[in-house]
C-alpha positions in Angstrom: -43.9 22.7 -37.7 -42.0 24.7 -35.3 -42.5 23.8 -31.5 -41.5 26.2 -28.8 -41.5 25.3 -25.2 -40.5 27.9 -22.3 -38.8 26.0 -19.7 -37.7 27.1 -16.3 -35.3 25.6 -14.0 -35.6 25.2 -10.4 -33.2 26.8 -8.6 -32.4 23.7 -6.9 -31.8 21.8 -9.7 -29.6 18.6 -9.7 -28.7 19.7 -12.9 -27.3 22.7 -12.5 -23.9 23.6 -10.1 -24.7 27.0 -9.6 -22.2 28.7 -7.5 -22.4 32.3 -5.9 -19.6 34.3 -5.9 -18.1 33.8 -2.2 -18.6 29.3 -3.2 -16.1 30.0 -6.1 -12.0 29.9 -5.9 -11.6 33.4 -6.4 -14.3 34.9 -4.8 -15.4 37.6 -7.3 -18.0 36.0 -9.8 -20.8 33.5 -9.9 -19.6 29.8 -11.7 -22.2 27.7 -13.7 -21.6 24.4 -14.6 -24.6 21.8 -15.7 -24.5 18.3 -14.5 -26.4 16.4 -17.1 -25.4 12.8 -15.7 -27.8 9.9 -15.6 -31.5 11.8 -15.9 -30.5 15.2 -15.0 -30.7 16.6 -18.5 -34.5 17.0 -18.0 -34.0 19.4 -15.3 -32.7 21.7 -17.8 -34.7 21.4 -20.7 -37.4 18.7 -22.0 -35.8 15.7 -23.5 -35.4 12.1 -23.1 -32.5 11.9 -21.4 -31.6 8.2 -22.3 -27.6 7.7 -24.0 -29.2 5.8 -27.2 -31.5 9.2 -27.7 -29.3 11.5 -30.0 -29.6 15.1 -31.1 -28.2 17.7 -32.7 -28.9 21.5 -31.1 -28.2 25.2 -31.0 -27.6 27.2 -28.0 -27.7 31.1 -27.1 -26.2 32.3 -24.0 -26.3 35.8 -22.6 -23.6 36.9 -20.0 -21.5 39.8 -18.9 -18.7 40.2 -21.3 -16.2 39.1 -18.4 -17.7 35.8 -18.2 -16.4 33.5 -20.3 -18.7 30.1 -22.0 -18.0 26.9 -23.3 -20.9 24.8 -24.6 -20.6 21.3 -25.5 -17.0 21.0 -24.6 -16.1 23.8 -27.2 -15.9 27.9 -27.7 -18.6 29.6 -29.2 -19.1 32.2 -31.3 -19.9 35.5 -29.5 -21.5 38.4 -30.5 -23.2 42.0 -29.1 -26.9 41.6 -29.1 -28.6 44.7 -27.7 -27.2 45.2 -24.2 -23.7 46.6 -25.0 -22.5 44.9 -21.9 -23.3 41.8 -22.3 -22.0 39.0 -24.9 -24.5 36.5 -26.4 -22.7 33.5 -27.4 -24.0 31.1 -29.8 -23.2 27.3 -30.7 -24.4 24.8 -33.4 -23.9 21.0 -32.5 -23.9 19.2 -35.9 -23.0 15.7 -34.7 -25.9 13.4 -32.6 -25.3 13.6 -29.0 -26.6 12.2 -25.9 -28.6 14.5 -23.2 -25.3 14.2 -20.8 -23.0 15.6 -23.5 -24.9 19.1 -23.4 -22.5 20.9 -21.3 -22.5 24.3 -20.5 -19.9 26.1 -18.5 -19.8 29.9 -17.8 -17.6 31.8 -15.2 -14.7 34.0 -15.2 -12.2 31.7 -16.6 -8.3 32.3 -18.2 -7.5 30.3 -20.8 -4.1 29.4 -22.0 -3.1 27.6 -25.2 -0.6 24.4 -25.1 2.4 25.9 -27.0 0.9 28.2 -28.9 -1.7 25.3 -30.2 -5.2 26.0 -30.6 -5.8 22.4 -29.8 -5.2 22.0 -26.1 -6.8 24.8 -23.8 -6.9 25.2 -20.1 -9.5 27.2 -18.5 -9.0 28.0 -14.8 -9.8 30.7 -12.5 -7.2 32.9 -11.3 -6.3 31.2 -8.4 -5.5 28.1 -10.1 -3.9 29.0 -13.1 -0.2 28.8 -13.0 -0.8 25.5 -11.2 -3.2 23.9 -13.5 -0.8 24.8 -16.2 1.2 21.8 -15.5 -1.0 19.2 -16.4 -0.9 20.4 -20.2 2.2 18.6 -21.2 0.5 15.2 -20.0 -3.1 16.0 -21.2 -1.3 16.7 -24.9 0.9 13.3 -24.2 -2.0 11.5 -23.4 -4.4 13.1 -26.5 -1.7 12.2 -28.7 -1.5 8.2 -27.5 -5.5 8.0 -27.4 -5.5 9.2 -30.9 -3.1 6.9 -32.0 -5.0 3.9 -30.3 -8.6 4.5 -31.2 -8.4 6.6 -34.1 -10.8 9.4 -34.8 -8.5 11.7 -33.5 -9.4 15.2 -31.9 -7.7 17.6 -34.2 -9.6 20.7 -33.7 -10.4 21.7 -30.6 -9.9 20.0 -26.8 -10.7 22.1 -23.7 -9.5 21.3 -19.9 -11.2 22.8 -17.4 -10.3 23.2 -14.1 -12.9 23.2 -11.7 -13.7 25.2 -7.9 -12.7 22.7 -5.1 -16.6 22.5 -4.4 -17.4 20.5 -7.2 -16.7 17.0 -7.2 -15.0 15.0 -10.2 -16.8 15.2 -12.9 -17.0 12.2 -15.5 -19.0 13.6 -18.3 -18.5 11.9 -21.3 -17.9 14.7 -24.0 -16.1 14.4 -27.1 -13.8 17.6 -26.5 -13.3 18.4 -22.6 -12.5 17.4 -19.7 -12.8 18.6 -15.8 -10.3 18.4 -13.4 -10.9 19.3 -9.8 -8.8 22.2 -8.7 -7.7 19.5 -5.4 -6.5 16.9 -8.0 -3.2 19.8 -8.6 -1.8 19.1 -5.3 -2.0 15.4 -5.6 1.1 12.8 -6.3 1.7 13.5 -10.0 1.6 9.7 -10.6 -2.4 9.9 -9.2 -3.1 12.7 -10.7 -1.8 11.7 -14.2 -3.8 8.3 -13.8 -7.0 10.0 -12.8 -6.8 12.6 -15.6 -6.0 9.7 -18.5 -9.1 8.4 -17.3 -10.9 11.5 -17.9 -9.4 12.1 -21.5 -10.2 8.0 -22.7 -13.8 8.7 -21.8 -13.8 11.3 -25.0 -13.7 8.1 -27.3 -15.2 5.5 -24.8 -18.3 7.7 -24.0 -18.1 10.6 -26.1 -17.7 9.0 -29.2 -19.3 5.4 -28.6 -21.8 5.3 -25.6 -24.0 3.0 -24.2 -28.0 2.5 -25.0 -28.8 2.7 -21.6 -27.1 2.5 -17.7 -27.6 -1.2 -17.8 -24.3 -1.3 -20.1 -22.5 1.5 -18.3 -19.8 -0.8 -18.4 -18.9 0.0 -22.1 -17.8 3.4 -21.3 -16.1 3.1 -17.9 -14.5 -0.6 -18.6 -13.3 0.7 -22.0 -12.1 3.9 -20.5 -10.3 2.3 -18.2 -8.9 0.0 -20.8 -7.6 3.0 -22.9 -5.8 5.1 -19.9 -4.4 2.2 -18.8 -2.5 1.7 -22.3 -2.0 5.4 -22.1 -0.6 5.1 -19.1 1.6 2.4 -20.4 3.1 4.5 -23.1 4.5 7.2 -20.8 5.8 4.6 -18.5 8.5 2.1 -18.2 6.9 -1.6 -17.9 6.9 -3.2 -14.2 7.8 0.4 -13.1 6.1 2.1 -9.8 3.8 3.8 -11.6 2.5 0.9 -13.5 2.2 -1.4 -10.6 -0.1 1.7 -9.3 -2.2 1.8 -11.7 -2.9 -1.7 -11.5 -3.2 -1.8 -7.8 -5.3 1.4 -8.2 -8.0 -0.8 -10.6 -7.8 -3.8 -7.8 -8.5 -1.2 -4.9 -11.5 0.4 -6.5 -12.9 -2.8 -7.0 -12.0 -3.9 -3.4 -13.4 -0.8 -2.2 -16.8 -1.1 -3.9 -17.4 -4.6 -2.9 -16.7 -3.8 0.6 -19.2 -0.7 0.7 -22.0 -2.0 -1.8 -21.9 -5.8 -1.5 -20.6 -8.6 -4.0 -24.5 -9.8 -4.5 -25.5 -6.6 -6.4 -22.1 -6.9 -8.8 -22.6 -10.7 -9.5 -23.4 -9.5 -13.8 -21.2 -7.1 -15.8 -24.8 -6.3 -16.8 -26.7 -5.7 -14.0 -30.3 -5.2 -13.3 -30.7 -1.3 -12.0 -34.8 -2.2 -11.3 -35.6 0.0 -8.3 -31.9 1.5 -8.5 -31.9 5.4 -8.3 -29.8 7.2 -11.0 -27.2 8.4 -8.7 -26.9 5.3 -6.9 -26.2 3.4 -10.7 -22.4 4.0 -10.8 -22.5 1.7 -7.6 -24.2 -1.3 -9.5 -21.9 -1.5 -12.3 -18.6 -3.0 -11.6 -16.7 -0.8 -14.2 -13.6 -2.4 -13.0 -14.6 -5.6 -14.0 -15.0 -4.4 -17.4 -11.7 -3.3 -17.7 -10.5 -7.0 -16.5 -13.1 -8.7 -19.2 -11.0 -6.6 -22.1 -7.9 -7.3 -20.6 -8.8 -10.9 -20.3 -10.4 -11.0 -24.2 -7.0 -9.1 -25.4 -4.4 -11.9 -24.1 -7.2 -14.4 -25.6 -7.6 -13.2 -29.1 -3.9 -12.6 -30.0 -2.3 -10.0 -27.9 -1.8 -6.2 -27.8 -1.0 -5.7 -31.5 -4.6 -7.6 -32.6 -6.4 -6.2 -29.8 -5.2 -2.8 -30.5 -6.5 -3.1 -34.4 -9.8 -4.4 -32.8 -10.4 -1.2 -30.9 -9.6 1.0 -33.8 -12.6 -1.0 -35.7 -14.6 -0.7 -32.4 -14.6 3.2 -32.7 -15.0 3.2 -36.2 -18.3 1.0 -36.4 -20.0 2.2 -33.3 -18.7 6.1 -33.8 -21.4 8.4 -32.4 -23.7 5.5 -31.9 -25.0 4.4 -28.7 -25.2 0.2 -28.3 -26.0 -2.3 -25.6 -23.7 -5.6 -24.7 -25.4 -8.3 -26.0 -28.5 -7.9 -29.0 -27.1 -7.0 -32.6 -24.2 -4.5 -30.9 -21.0 -5.3 -29.1 -21.2 -8.6 -28.9 -22.3 -9.3 -32.4 -19.4 -7.4 -33.7 -16.8 -9.1 -31.7 -17.5 -12.4 -32.8 -18.0 -11.1 -36.5 -14.4 -9.5 -36.4 -12.7 -12.5 -34.7 -14.6 -14.7 -36.6 -12.0 -17.8 -36.0 -12.1 -17.5 -32.4 -15.6 -18.2 -31.4 -15.2 -21.1 -29.4 -12.8 -19.2 -27.0 -15.4 -16.0 -26.9 -18.2 -18.0 -26.3 -16.2 -19.7 -23.4 -14.6 -16.2 -21.9 -17.9 -14.4 -22.3 -20.2 -17.3 -21.2 -18.2 -16.8 -17.6 -17.6 -13.1 -17.3 -21.3 -12.2 -18.6 -23.5 -14.3 -16.7 -21.8 -16.7 -14.4 -19.6 -14.2 -12.6 -18.2 -15.2 -9.1 -16.7 -11.8 -8.0 -15.0 -13.3 -4.8 -13.7 -16.2 -6.8 -11.9 -13.7 -9.3 -11.3 -11.0 -6.5 -8.7 -14.0 -5.3 -7.2 -14.8 -8.4 -6.7 -10.7 -8.9 -5.2 -9.9 -5.6 -2.4 -12.8 -6.1 -1.9 -10.9 -9.5 -0.9 -7.5 -7.9 0.4 -8.7 -4.4 4.2 -7.8 -3.9 6.5 -7.5 -1.1 4.7 -4.7 0.2 1.4 -6.6 0.5 2.9 -9.1 2.6 4.6 -6.4 5.1 1.5 -4.8 5.7 -0.2 -8.0 6.0 2.6 -8.8 8.7 2.0 -5.4 10.2 -1.9 -6.0 10.4 -1.9 -9.5 12.5 1.2 -8.6 15.0 0.3 -7.6 18.4 2.8 -5.2 18.7 2.1 -1.5 18.3 5.8 -0.3 17.8 6.8 1.3 14.6 6.4 0.1 10.8 9.4 -2.3 10.1 12.3 -0.1 8.8 11.7 -1.9 4.7 7.8 -0.8 5.5 8.6 2.5 6.9 11.4 3.0 3.5 8.3 1.8 1.2 6.2 4.0 2.4 7.7 7.1 2.8 9.5 6.6 -0.9 6.0 7.7 -2.6 2.6 8.9 -2.3 1.2 6.5 -4.3 2.3 3.6 -1.9 1.0 5.5 0.9 -2.5 5.4 -1.2 -2.0 1.7 -1.5 -1.2 1.0 2.2 -4.1 3.1 3.3 -6.9 1.7 1.0 -5.7 -1.8 1.7 -5.8 -0.8 5.3 -9.5 0.6 5.1 -10.4 -2.4 2.8 -9.0 -5.4 5.4 -11.8 -7.0 7.6 -9.2 -6.7 11.0 -9.9 -3.7 13.0 -6.9 -2.0 13.7 -6.0 -1.1 17.7 -5.7 2.9 18.5 -2.3 2.1 19.2 -1.3 1.3 15.5 -3.4 4.1 14.6 -1.2 6.5 16.4 2.0 5.0 15.2 0.2 5.4 11.5 -0.4 9.3 12.8 3.6 9.7 13.9 4.3 8.4 10.2 2.0 10.1 8.3 1.6 13.5 10.0 -1.8 14.4 9.2 -1.0 18.2 8.2 1.7 17.3 6.1 -0.2 15.1 3.9 -1.6 15.9 0.3 -5.9 16.2 0.1 -6.4 12.6 -1.0 -4.3 10.9 2.0 -5.8 12.8 4.7 -9.1 11.9 3.1 -7.9 8.3 3.2 -6.2 8.6 6.8 -9.6 10.0 7.9 -11.5 7.2 6.9 -9.3 4.7 8.2 -9.2 6.7 11.6 -13.2 6.4 11.6 -13.7 3.1 10.7 -11.3 2.1 13.6 -13.2 4.2 15.8 -10.2 6.8 16.7 -12.9 9.5 18.1 -9.8 11.6 18.4 -9.7 12.3 14.9 -13.8 13.1 14.2 -13.8 16.5 15.0 -10.6 16.4 12.5 -12.9 14.7 9.9 -15.8 17.3 10.2 -13.8 20.1 9.7 -12.0 18.0 6.8 -14.9 17.8 5.4 -16.5 21.6 5.6 -13.2 22.5 3.9 -13.1 20.1 1.0 -17.0 19.9 0.9 -17.5 18.5 -2.6 -19.5 15.2 -2.5 -16.3 12.9 -3.5 -14.7 13.8 -0.2 -17.4 14.8 2.3 -20.2 11.9 1.5 -17.9 9.3 2.7 -16.8 10.9 5.4 -20.5 11.8 6.7 -20.9 8.3 5.5 -18.5 6.5 7.7 -19.5 8.3 10.7 -23.0 7.4 10.4 -22.3 4.0 10.6 -20.6 4.4 13.6 -23.0 4.9 16.8 -20.8 6.6 18.6 -20.3 9.6 16.0 -24.3 9.1 14.6 -25.9 11.8 16.4 -22.8 14.2 15.6 -22.6 13.7 12.1 -26.2 14.5 12.0 -26.5 18.0 14.2 -22.8 19.0 12.2 -24.3 18.5 8.9 -27.7 20.2 10.2 -25.5 23.3 10.9 -23.9 23.4 8.0 -27.0 23.3 5.8 -27.9 26.2 7.9 -24.7 28.4 7.2 -23.8 30.1 4.1 -21.1 27.3 3.6 -19.6 26.6 -0.1 -21.0 23.3 -0.1 -23.2 23.2 -3.1 -26.7 21.7 -2.8 -26.0 18.6 -4.6 -23.6 17.7 -1.8 -26.2 18.7 0.6 -28.6 16.2 -0.9 -26.2 13.2 -1.1 -25.2 13.6 2.3 -28.8 14.1 3.4 -29.2 10.4 2.0 -26.7 8.9 3.8 -27.5 10.2 6.7 -31.2 9.0 6.1 -33.0 12.4 6.6 -34.7 14.6 4.6 -33.3 17.7 3.6 -36.1 19.7 3.2 -36.8 18.9 7.1 -33.5 20.6 7.8 -34.0 23.4 5.7 -37.6 24.2 7.4 -36.2 23.4 10.9 -33.2 26.4 10.1 -35.4 28.7 8.5 -37.7 28.5 11.6 -34.8 29.0 14.2 -33.2 31.5 12.3 -36.8 33.7 12.0 -37.0 32.8 15.9 -33.6 34.4 16.6 -34.5 37.4 14.5 -37.7 38.1 16.2 -35.7 37.4 19.8 -33.4 40.2 18.3 -35.9 42.5 17.5 
């Protein structure tokens, strides 16, 4: 029997990024991207959207001829079916996939193949096309390294899609595709490559092997950070600034997460997700701890060469499967592979999985990444002077953007409040308008946290311009935490909702949650005000 279900998605569904033409970078045609993270896929089609449920599928998508379509991370067969002004794109997925890997992209996109090769293809709007090509060389290198490192090489097709700036950084685990935010293209190359390497790593950790449910999300995130670190270490020499930044970024991400969400909720690598909303799952899973566990196992079980062979074995054993940490899957396979190392494994896994003391581990990790720059920063934080940085610290910070990022993250994570004089000193060294998007974002969060109210309107303007949830939600979060700016944050957000802005409904939903307000109430309020305004004009 064949069951046919007619299914219609709501206009405001969180499962779809549906951009009006004025919300895209080029401003000429609308753009569509599915967002099947966590349990959102059920908003597009009837399914059990747990990672352990895998299925094959077919798709038939009709669009105007100018629009290009990618489904499941791959190109489709295009035919004219009925209307001569439209193409119908047909796609067939023969490998069982979890619902989050059902990805549909439709937009006015240019494509470019790497060195006439049809394996790696770039897709981008015209505005970002030339700038986007700079990532191709690194992507090809990263894919080659991951092919060698993990096995199961990608041989037929791999797509890189550059997204409009109002769509947040997406980490959908797709076997043959990654998404890159257009804001990333202006960033420091080391930061950009670091971010892209993580995305490519998820084509194996998540695209090839995934977790049974989100309680075991570390199997995706931890393995992807581990694989991406190997990719970067193959590109850069050991102990260079680039490798130091990679290690520090992992540590900094963990420290910021601890600061924002606390320690108690992350005492286990496999946490309880009871009463946790799907969109908040990633906040409760300490991805970085998963990386440190794998790094520890590599050191304890025979070193890089031995662990590299295990990584291939892991991918080969669980390819196109959904696994968990303990019951019959990862741990059982680990003990089977390292048959002579049971005592070490029991000791390590007992500590990491069940008796994790994150605060203690944090202190040990900090000592491993600390260097001269950290010591100088600590001295500068604790000194009473508001003079400029020491000449040595200034020289270090002005050398590379990656050092600026580390410095600003360090200050933000520090429990010590900074006086306005020191913030003004930072503003002199890092003129706000001359920084990359990421550094401006970090500067603004630091200024708000330390109550430099002069910068509040800069922060609001930044959130309106870079209106993806990646940037806008944390800015509004910080403004809401301050009693002095809480009311302003709510009123400014209400104004954004009432206007035809580039901000997407998903981002508005995130910010409304941060501000503890009901987005539907704002829609109703702005609608009533609009109606009243029209009647007054009449």
